[in-house]
C-alpha positions in Angstrom: 22.7 90.2 -81.0 21.6 91.5 -77.5 23.1 94.8 -76.4 25.1 93.7 -73.3 26.3 97.2 -72.4 26.6 97.2 -68.6 25.5 93.5 -68.4 28.7 92.3 -66.8 28.9 95.3 -64.4 25.4 94.7 -63.2 25.3 90.9 -63.0 28.8 89.7 -62.2 28.7 90.7 -58.5 26.0 88.0 -57.9 27.8 85.0 -59.5 29.3 83.7 -56.3 26.0 83.7 -54.3 24.1 82.3 -57.3 26.5 79.4 -57.4 25.8 78.8 -53.7 22.1 78.9 -54.4 22.2 76.4 -57.2 24.4 74.2 -55.1 21.8 74.2 -52.3 19.1 73.3 -54.8 21.1 70.6 -56.7 23.5 69.1 -54.1 26.3 69.0 -56.8 28.9 71.7 -57.4 29.5 70.5 -61.0 25.8 70.7 -61.8 25.6 74.1 -60.0 28.4 75.5 -62.1 26.6 74.4 -65.3 23.3 76.0 -64.1 25.0 79.3 -63.2 26.5 79.4 -66.7 23.0 78.7 -68.1 21.6 81.4 -65.9 24.0 84.1 -67.2 23.4 83.0 -70.8 19.6 83.3 -70.4 20.1 86.7 -68.6 22.4 88.0 -71.3 19.9 87.1 -74.0 17.1 88.9 -72.3 19.0 91.7 -70.7 17.9 94.3 -73.3 14.3 93.6 -72.5 14.8 93.6 -68.7 12.5 96.4 -67.5 13.7 96.8 -63.9 10.4 95.7 -62.4 12.6 93.9 -59.8 16.2 94.3 -58.8 18.8 92.7 -61.0 19.6 90.3 -58.1 15.9 89.2 -57.8 15.7 88.8 -61.6 18.9 86.6 -61.6 17.6 84.5 -58.8 14.3 84.0 -60.6 16.2 82.7 -63.7 18.5 80.5 -61.7 15.7 79.0 -59.5 13.6 78.1 -62.5 16.6 76.6 -64.3 17.3 74.4 -61.2 13.6 73.3 -61.1 13.7 72.3 -64.7 16.9 70.3 -64.1 15.5 68.6 -61.0 12.4 67.5 -62.9 14.7 65.3 -65.0 17.0 63.7 -62.3 17.0 61.8 -59.0 18.0 63.6 -55.9 21.6 63.6 -54.6 22.2 61.3 -51.6 24.8 60.0 -49.2 25.2 56.3 -48.3 23.4 57.0 -45.0 20.4 58.2 -46.9 19.9 54.9 -48.7 21.3 52.0 -46.7 21.5 50.7 -43.2 24.8 51.0 -41.3 27.0 47.9 -41.2 27.5 46.3 -37.8 30.5 44.2 -38.8 33.7 46.0 -40.1 35.4 42.8 -41.2 33.8 42.1 -44.6 35.0 44.0 -47.7 33.0 47.1 -48.3 30.4 47.0 -51.0 30.2 49.4 -54.0 27.0 51.0 -54.9 25.6 50.9 -58.4 26.1 53.6 -61.0 22.5 54.6 -60.9 23.0 56.4 -57.6 23.6 60.2 -57.8 25.9 61.1 -54.9 25.9 64.4 -53.1 29.1 66.5 -53.7 31.0 68.9 -51.5 31.5 72.5 -52.5 34.8 74.4 -52.0 34.5 77.4 -49.7 36.7 79.3 -52.1 33.9 79.3 -54.7 30.9 80.3 -52.5 32.2 82.3 -49.5 30.9 85.9 -49.9 33.5 88.5 -51.0 32.5 90.6 -48.0 34.3 92.2 -45.1 31.3 91.4 -42.9 32.1 88.4 -40.7 28.4 87.8 -40.0 27.6 87.4 -43.7 30.5 84.9 -44.1 29.3 82.9 -41.0 25.7 82.9 -42.2 26.7 81.7 -45.7 28.8 78.9 -44.3 26.1 77.7 -41.9 23.6 77.5 -44.8 26.1 75.3 -46.8 26.8 72.7 -44.1 27.0 69.2 -45.5 24.3 67.9 -43.2 21.9 70.7 -44.2 22.5 70.2 -48.0 21.8 66.5 -47.5 18.6 67.3 -45.7 17.4 69.7 -48.3 17.6 67.0 -50.9 14.7 65.2 -49.2 12.4 68.1 -50.0 10.3 68.2 -53.2 12.0 70.7 -55.6 9.5 73.5 -55.3 9.4 73.2 -51.5 13.2 73.2 -51.6 13.2 76.4 -53.7 10.7 78.1 -51.4 12.6 77.2 -48.2 15.9 78.3 -49.6 14.6 81.6 -51.0 12.6 82.5 -47.9 14.7 81.1 -45.0 18.2 81.3 -46.3 18.1 84.2 -48.7 15.2 86.0 -46.9 13.2 87.1 -50.0 9.7 88.2 -49.2 6.9 85.8 -49.8 5.5 88.1 -52.6 8.9 88.1 -54.3 9.1 84.3 -54.2 5.6 84.0 -55.5 6.5 86.2 -58.5 9.7 84.2 -59.1 7.9 80.9 -59.1 4.7 82.1 -60.9 2.4 81.2 -58.0 0.5 82.8 -55.2 1.7 84.2 -51.9 -0.6 81.8 -50.1 0.9 78.8 -52.0 4.4 80.0 -51.0 3.5 80.2 -47.3 1.9 76.8 -47.4 4.9 75.2 -49.2 7.2 76.9 -46.6 5.3 75.4 -43.7 5.5 71.9 -45.2 9.2 72.3 -46.1 10.1 73.4 -42.6 8.2 70.4 -41.0 9.9 67.9 -43.3 13.3 69.5 -42.8 12.9 69.2 -39.0 12.1 65.5 -39.5 15.0 64.8 -41.8 17.7 67.1 -40.4 20.5 65.0 -38.9 21.3 65.5 -35.2 24.9 66.2 -36.2 23.8 69.5 -37.7 22.7 70.7 -34.3 26.1 70.2 -32.7 28.1 73.2 -31.6 31.2 73.7 -33.7 34.6 74.8 -32.3 36.4 78.0 -33.3 38.3 77.9 -36.6 41.7 77.3 -35.0 40.5 74.3 -33.0 38.7 72.9 -36.1 41.9 73.3 -38.2 43.9 71.6 -35.4 41.5 68.6 -35.5 41.9 68.4 -39.3 45.7 68.6 -39.1 45.7 65.8 -36.5 43.4 63.7 -38.6 45.6 64.1 -41.7 48.7 63.2 -39.7 47.1 60.1 -38.2 45.8 59.0 -41.6 49.0 59.5 -43.5 50.9 57.6 -40.8 48.3 54.8 -40.8 47.9 55.4 -37.0 44.6 53.8 -36.1 45.2 54.6 -32.4 45.6 58.3 -33.1 42.4 58.3 -35.2 40.5 56.6 -32.4 41.5 59.4 -30.0 40.1 62.0 -32.5 36.7 60.3 -33.2 33.7 60.7 -30.9 32.1 57.5 -29.6 29.1 57.9 -31.9 31.0 59.0 -35.0 29.6 58.3 -38.4 31.9 57.2 -41.3 30.7 57.1 -44.9 32.6 57.2 -48.2 31.0 57.4 -51.7 30.8 55.5 -53.9 30.6 52.8 -51.3 27.2 51.8 -50.0 28.9 50.5 -46.8 28.9 53.0 -43.9 29.4 52.8 -40.2 28.3 54.4 -37.0 30.2 54.2 -33.7 33.9 54.3 -33.0 33.9 50.6 -32.3 33.1 49.7 -35.9 34.6 52.8 -37.7 38.2 52.3 -36.4 38.4 48.6 -37.1 37.1 49.2 -40.6 39.7 51.9 -41.3 42.4 49.7 -39.9 41.5 46.6 -41.9 40.4 48.1 -45.3 41.6 51.7 -45.7 44.7 52.9 -43.9 47.2 50.4 -45.3 50.8 51.3 -44.6 52.3 54.7 -43.6 52.6 56.8 -46.7 49.8 55.1 -48.6 47.8 58.2 -48.4 48.6 61.9 -48.9 46.2 64.6 -47.8 46.3 68.4 -48.3 44.1 70.7 -46.1 41.3 72.7 -47.6 37.8 73.7 -46.6 34.4 72.7 -48.0 30.8 73.5 -47.0 32.1 75.8 -44.2 33.9 72.7 -42.7 37.5 71.5 -42.4 38.3 69.3 -45.4 41.2 67.6 -47.2 42.2 66.7 -50.7 42.9 62.9 -50.8 45.6 61.1 -52.9 46.3 57.4 -52.7 49.6 55.7 -53.6 49.5 53.2 -56.5 51.7 50.1 -56.9 54.4 52.2 -58.6 54.7 54.6 -55.6 52.9 57.4 -57.4 50.1 59.4 -55.7 46.9 59.4 -57.7 43.9 61.7 -57.1 41.2 60.1 -55.0 38.7 62.6 -53.8 37.7 65.0 -51.1 37.3 64.4 -47.3 35.0 66.6 -45.2 34.9 66.5 -41.4 32.1 67.5 -39.1 33.7 68.6 -35.8 32.7 69.6 -32.3 34.6 70.9 -29.3 35.1 67.3 -28.2 36.3 65.7 -31.5 35.2 64.5 -34.9 31.5 63.5 -35.2 31.3 62.6 -38.9 33.8 61.7 -41.6 32.5 62.1 -45.1 34.8 61.0 -48.0 33.9 61.6 -51.6 35.8 59.2 -53.8 35.7 61.2 -57.1 39.0 62.4 -58.6 36.9 64.7 -60.8 36.3 66.9 -57.7 40.0 67.8 -57.3 40.1 70.4 -60.2 36.9 72.0 -58.8 38.9 72.5 -55.5 41.9 73.9 -57.4 44.1 70.7 -57.2 45.3 68.2 -59.7 
């Protein structure tokens, strides 16, 4: 058995940031948790032979990144409906469900990835690098380009360190970074460039959205949504852009009657979010999924609902 004396003390402080790293790479919090567990298992097995040629942090990131690359070689990228399908112009028809072959992007709870740091700047930087729009854009990058961009631009490792992690040359790292930056600029949604309001204003928008939704008040929702708002909800392939189609769709197919939905505030991807419950025919509330809002000083620019009850335990709810 490996001698793990000091292993926990030296490696455990990096667990939270490694989870954020694996999430950026994979676009799935559940997959990221599995890869972090695998990273620590691999590290524990080889801890006795770790020679300190790099820092423990760099060593762990090398293991985690290569584990992610191995996983990504076997699976399709994670997506949102807007990545795969055209927006619907008519809100009247019933929404269409996507097939089981699609691997959906997942939100990540802030509680799992926010740095345990008293430095506000570090917390802000971490949240900005986990924005839902950015994570969706990263999934367009080939895995190795994704790894290089995250390691260099988000985590600020030197090119020589990244080259050593990936078993390649510094020139290859620099070339991959240039290609990744160019592709990311092409794919990055405009919403990711919007100026977000201060936390109290963002929370107020979330509270108003929850109240309007629980009361089935389409008029109140309309006043919260920007004119060019986007609405998408996995596992539906149907999605909408523009308040003129989003609000009628919600009114006709989603809101129901007052009390049909129950929402509890939380935070995900550095953004205001809510845990969703829907009322069944017996009057009981059943887990539905997680809602994430993209907000600006003028209102809500994007509503992203993830209809997966399995996400609730990840967020600490039942």
